[in-house]
C-alpha positions as CSV (number, residue, x, y, z in Angstrom):
1,M,-34.1,-46.9,81.3
2,T,-35.1,-49.6,84.3
3,V,-33.8,-53.0,83.1
4,M,-36.8,-55.6,82.7
5,S,-35.4,-59.1,82.2
6,E,-37.3,-62.1,80.7
7,Q,-40.9,-61.7,82.1
8,P,-44.4,-63.1,80.7
9,V,-45.3,-60.2,77.9
10,P,-47.8,-61.4,75.5
11,N,-45.8,-62.9,72.1
12,R,-47.7,-60.9,69.4
13,A,-47.1,-60.0,65.9
14,V,-45.5,-56.2,65.8
15,R,-47.4,-54.3,63.2
16,G,-45.4,-53.6,59.9
17,A,-43.5,-56.9,60.9
18,V,-42.9,-59.4,58.0
19,D,-43.3,-63.0,58.0
20,L,-40.2,-65.1,57.1
21,T,-40.8,-68.0,59.2
22,Q,-41.6,-70.4,56.2
23,I,-38.0,-69.3,54.6
24,G,-36.0,-72.4,54.6
25,A,-36.1,-75.1,57.3
26,A,-34.3,-76.0,60.6
27,S,-30.5,-75.7,59.8
28,P,-26.9,-75.7,61.3
29,Q,-25.9,-72.4,62.7
30,P,-25.0,-69.5,60.4
31,G,-21.7,-69.1,59.5
32,V,-19.4,-66.6,60.6
33,A,-18.8,-63.7,58.0
34,P,-15.3,-63.0,57.1
35,G,-13.8,-60.4,59.8
36,A,-16.8,-61.2,62.4
37,S,-15.5,-60.9,66.1
38,S,-14.7,-64.5,67.5
39,G,-14.2,-63.2,71.1
40,G,-13.2,-66.5,72.3
41,G,-16.7,-67.7,73.4
42,R,-19.6,-69.7,71.5
43,D,-21.4,-66.4,69.7
44,Q,-20.4,-64.3,67.4
45,V,-21.2,-60.3,67.0
46,H,-21.5,-61.0,63.3
47,V,-22.7,-63.8,61.4
48,Q,-24.0,-64.6,58.0
49,A,-27.5,-65.6,56.9
50,S,-29.1,-67.4,53.7
51,D,-32.5,-68.6,52.7
52,A,-31.8,-71.9,54.3
53,T,-30.7,-70.6,58.0
54,F,-32.7,-67.3,58.7
55,N,-34.9,-69.6,60.7
56,D,-32.2,-69.4,63.3
57,V,-31.9,-66.0,63.3
58,I,-35.7,-65.5,64.0
59,T,-35.3,-68.1,66.8
60,R,-32.6,-66.6,68.4
61,S,-34.1,-63.1,68.5
62,V,-36.5,-64.4,71.3
63,R,-33.6,-64.3,73.8
64,V,-31.0,-61.8,71.7
65,P,-32.1,-58.8,69.5
66,A,-30.5,-58.9,66.3
67,V,-30.1,-56.7,63.5
68,L,-30.3,-57.6,59.9
69,V,-28.1,-55.8,57.5
70,V,-29.4,-56.4,53.8
71,V,-26.2,-56.2,51.3
72,S,-25.5,-56.9,47.9
73,T,-21.7,-57.8,46.8
74,R,-22.3,-56.1,44.2
75,L,-22.3,-52.8,46.1
76,P,-18.9,-52.3,47.7
77,E,-20.3,-49.3,49.8
78,S,-23.1,-51.4,51.2
79,I,-20.3,-53.9,52.6
80,V,-18.6,-50.8,54.2
81,F,-21.7,-49.7,56.0
82,L,-21.9,-53.7,57.4
83,G,-18.5,-53.3,58.9
84,S,-19.7,-50.0,60.4
85,V,-22.8,-51.3,62.1
86,V,-20.5,-54.3,63.0
87,E,-18.3,-52.2,65.1
88,I,-21.0,-50.2,66.7
89,A,-22.4,-53.5,68.0
90,K,-19.2,-54.4,69.5
91,G,-19.5,-51.8,71.9
92,L,-22.5,-52.7,73.1
93,G,-21.5,-56.0,75.5
94,G,-23.0,-58.4,73.6
95,R,-26.8,-57.3,73.5
96,V,-27.1,-57.4,70.1
97,Q,-26.0,-59.9,67.0
98,V,-25.4,-58.4,63.5
99,V,-26.7,-60.6,61.0
100,S,-25.9,-60.0,57.1
101,V,-27.7,-61.3,54.2
102,D,-26.7,-60.7,50.5
103,V,-29.3,-60.2,48.5
104,D,-27.8,-61.8,45.4
105,A,-27.1,-65.2,46.7
106,N,-30.3,-65.4,48.9
107,P,-33.5,-65.5,46.1
108,G,-35.9,-66.3,48.7
109,L,-35.2,-63.3,51.1
110,L,-35.1,-61.0,48.5
111,R,-38.5,-62.1,47.4
112,A,-39.9,-61.9,50.5
113,L,-38.3,-58.7,52.2
114,Q,-39.5,-57.1,48.6
115,L,-36.5,-54.2,49.4
116,P,-35.8,-51.4,46.6
117,S,-32.5,-50.9,47.4
118,V,-29.6,-52.0,49.8
119,P,-28.5,-51.5,52.5
120,V,-31.4,-51.9,54.2
121,T,-31.1,-52.3,58.5
122,I,-34.0,-54.1,59.9
123,G,-34.3,-55.4,63.8
124,V,-35.3,-58.6,64.6
125,L,-37.1,-58.9,68.0
126,Q,-39.1,-61.9,69.3
127,G,-39.7,-63.2,66.0
128,Q,-40.5,-60.5,64.2
129,L,-39.1,-57.9,61.7
130,L,-38.5,-54.2,62.9
131,P,-38.0,-52.0,59.7
132,M,-35.6,-49.4,60.9
133,F,-33.8,-47.5,58.0
134,A,-32.6,-47.6,54.6
135,G,-29.2,-46.7,53.1
136,A,-26.0,-46.4,55.0
137,L,-26.4,-43.6,57.7
138,P,-23.8,-42.0,60.0
139,A,-22.0,-44.4,62.7
140,E,-24.0,-41.6,65.5
141,Q,-27.2,-42.1,63.7
142,V,-27.0,-45.7,63.9
143,K,-25.7,-45.9,67.4
144,A,-28.6,-43.8,68.2
145,V,-31.3,-46.1,66.2
146,L,-29.6,-49.4,68.1
147,D,-30.2,-47.8,71.3
148,E,-33.8,-47.2,70.6
149,F,-34.0,-50.8,69.4
150,L,-32.6,-52.0,72.7
151,S,-34.9,-49.7,74.7
152,V,-37.7,-51.4,73.2
153,A,-36.2,-55.1,73.6
154,V,-35.8,-54.2,77.7
155,Q,-39.5,-53.2,77.6
156,Q,-40.7,-56.2,75.8
157,G,-38.5,-58.0,78.3
158,V,-36.0,-59.4,75.7
159,T,-32.4,-58.5,77.5
160,G,-30.3,-62.0,76.8
161,R,-26.4,-61.2,75.9
162,L,-24.2,-63.0,73.6
163,D,-21.6,-65.2,75.1
164,L,-18.4,-63.3,74.1
165,G,-16.1,-65.3,76.4
166,A,-15.7,-62.2,78.3
167,P,-17.2,-60.8,81.3
168,A,-20.6,-58.6,80.5
169,P,-19.8,-55.1,81.8
170,E,-20.8,-54.5,85.1
171,E,-23.7,-53.0,86.3
172,A,-24.4,-50.0,89.0
173,E,-25.8,-51.9,92.2
174,L,-29.2,-51.4,92.9
175,S,-31.0,-50.4,96.0
176,P,-32.9,-53.2,97.7
177,L,-36.2,-52.0,96.7
178,H,-35.2,-51.7,93.3
179,Q,-33.2,-55.0,93.3
180,E,-36.8,-56.7,95.1
181,A,-38.5,-55.2,91.9
182,F,-36.3,-56.8,89.3
183,E,-36.3,-60.3,91.0
184,A,-40.2,-60.0,91.0
185,I,-40.1,-59.4,87.4
186,E,-37.8,-62.1,86.4
187,R,-40.1,-64.4,88.4
188,G,-43.1,-63.2,86.7
189,D,-44.6,-61.6,89.8
190,L,-45.7,-57.8,88.3
191,D,-48.0,-57.2,91.4
192,G,-45.0,-57.8,93.3
193,A,-42.6,-55.2,91.4
194,A,-45.1,-52.5,91.5
195,A,-45.3,-52.7,94.9
196,A,-41.4,-52.5,95.3
197,Y,-41.3,-49.5,93.1
198,Q,-44.3,-48.1,95.4
199,A,-42.2,-48.3,98.6
200,A,-39.1,-47.1,96.9
201,L,-41.3,-43.7,95.8
202,A,-42.7,-43.7,99.3
203,Q,-39.1,-43.6,100.5
204,N,-38.1,-40.9,97.9
205,A,-40.6,-39.2,95.7
206,G,-38.0,-38.0,93.5
207,D,-36.8,-41.6,92.6
208,T,-37.1,-41.4,88.8
209,D,-35.9,-44.6,88.5
210,A,-38.7,-46.1,90.4
211,R,-41.2,-43.8,88.8
212,L,-40.0,-45.2,85.6
213,G,-40.3,-48.8,86.7
214,L,-43.4,-48.4,88.1
215,A,-44.8,-47.2,85.0
216,Q,-43.3,-49.5,82.6
217,V,-44.4,-52.6,85.1
218,G,-48.2,-51.0,84.7
219,L,-47.9,-51.1,81.1
220,M,-46.7,-54.7,81.4
221,Q,-50.0,-55.8,83.7
222,R,-52.3,-53.8,81.5
223,T,-51.4,-55.5,78.4
224,V,-51.1,-59.3,79.4
225,G,-53.0,-61.5,77.4
226,V,-54.6,-58.8,74.9
227,D,-55.3,-59.8,71.8
228,L,-53.6,-57.3,69.4
229,A,-56.0,-58.0,66.3
230,A,-59.2,-57.8,68.6
231,A,-57.9,-54.5,70.2
232,R,-57.4,-52.6,67.1
233,A,-60.6,-53.9,65.5
234,A,-62.6,-52.6,68.4
235,A,-60.9,-48.9,67.8
236,A,-61.3,-49.3,64.5
237,A,-65.1,-49.9,64.6
238,D,-65.5,-46.8,67.2
239,P,-62.6,-44.3,66.8
240,D,-64.0,-42.2,70.1
241,D,-64.0,-45.0,72.0
242,V,-61.4,-44.0,74.7
243,D,-61.1,-47.3,76.7
244,A,-60.6,-49.2,73.2
245,A,-58.1,-46.6,71.9
246,I,-56.2,-46.7,75.5
247,V,-55.5,-50.6,75.1
248,V,-54.4,-49.9,71.6
249,A,-51.9,-47.2,72.8
250,D,-50.7,-49.6,75.3
251,L,-50.0,-52.0,73.1
252,D,-48.3,-49.4,70.3
253,V,-45.8,-48.4,73.1
254,L,-45.1,-52.1,74.0
255,G,-44.3,-52.7,70.5
256,G,-42.2,-49.5,70.0
257,H,-44.9,-47.6,67.8
258,V,-44.5,-44.9,70.9
259,E,-45.5,-41.5,68.5
260,D,-48.6,-43.6,67.1
261,A,-49.6,-44.3,70.5
262,F,-49.5,-40.7,71.7
263,G,-50.9,-39.4,68.4
264,R,-54.1,-41.4,69.2
265,L,-54.7,-40.3,72.3
266,I,-54.0,-36.6,71.6
267,D,-56.5,-36.6,68.8
268,L,-59.1,-38.0,71.1
269,V,-58.2,-35.1,73.9
270,R,-58.5,-32.8,70.3
271,R,-61.9,-34.1,69.6
272,L,-63.8,-35.2,72.7
273,S,-65.0,-33.2,75.9
274,G,-65.8,-34.0,79.3
275,P,-65.2,-37.1,81.2
276,E,-64.3,-39.0,78.1
277,R,-61.5,-36.5,77.0
278,E,-59.9,-36.3,80.8
279,K,-59.6,-40.1,80.5
280,A,-57.8,-40.0,77.4
281,R,-55.5,-36.8,78.9
282,T,-54.7,-39.0,81.9
283,H,-53.7,-41.9,80.1
284,V,-51.2,-40.1,77.7
285,I,-49.4,-38.5,80.4
286,A,-48.9,-42.0,82.0
287,L,-47.3,-43.0,78.7
288,F,-45.4,-40.1,78.9
289,D,-43.9,-41.7,82.4
290,V,-43.5,-45.1,80.6
291,V,-41.1,-43.9,77.9
292,G,-39.2,-41.4,80.2
293,S,-39.4,-37.7,80.3
294,H,-36.1,-37.0,78.9
295,D,-37.1,-38.8,75.0
296,D,-37.5,-36.4,72.6
297,R,-40.7,-38.1,71.4
298,V,-42.4,-37.2,75.0
299,K,-41.3,-33.4,74.8
300,K,-43.3,-33.6,71.2
301,G,-46.0,-35.3,72.6
302,R,-46.2,-32.7,75.7
303,T,-46.0,-29.9,73.2
304,A,-48.9,-31.6,71.1
305,L,-51.2,-32.3,74.0
306,M,-50.6,-28.5,75.1
307,S,-52.0,-27.7,71.9
308,A,-54.6,-30.3,71.7
309,L,-55.9,-28.9,75.0
310,F,-55.4,-25.1,74.4
């Protein structure tokens, strides 16, 4: 996936998010959990949070994605699972911080989250909570979920890293046009980034990174300044309004709800006819390009679209 640094993506609530901003006041940095990696830098891969310090987690997630693992000291298996998540995070070069919360010691968070059981793993991105999964999954499944979460973070421009006191992994050198696009995104010049990616495609029509980057920049251009609540209200008022559905689908992809976005537009392809059907079909294909052809959800989406068409 093409890396997109911090840029002017509108700060919007994510559907299904839980607002914990009222729990606790500003407080010192969370304490380091036993066994957390020190790394020799200012940051820690793993920190503990509490009712009083959770706002620090919310604030930090604007810059660095976090994964909240809710555990109970009365359930040793949840502590073992937490250790597995921390080990996976250590291999991600500071791109994500693991935050653990002991529900036995933090009744405020327990009431706010209303969890039926632990462990539970939740993403924290731009001040919002994104439910991931309940229970203790195998390490390879956890890694896959974290990789997808970080892809969503990149799409939303959250690409900060923890300072672990060691150099970040070296990245492959970008071509001049890709570098130009990257720098344009960093300074908020989405039109300039689009032009650079278009130039790269003119040089090499098979440049898949440029095609993906152009599609992602286009999504960002379309959604800047869009009011999420108003967009959803418009789509709900007229389920056959293709333009309203397209706006919500764009916002869903930006927020990580990829299957919802595909399903919304494919349903319109199935129900409608004529130019409106074609508009929905064309846009869902454009969103396939945003997500990337190798994503399993795109493969399923293409199959569903084919079924809707024929």
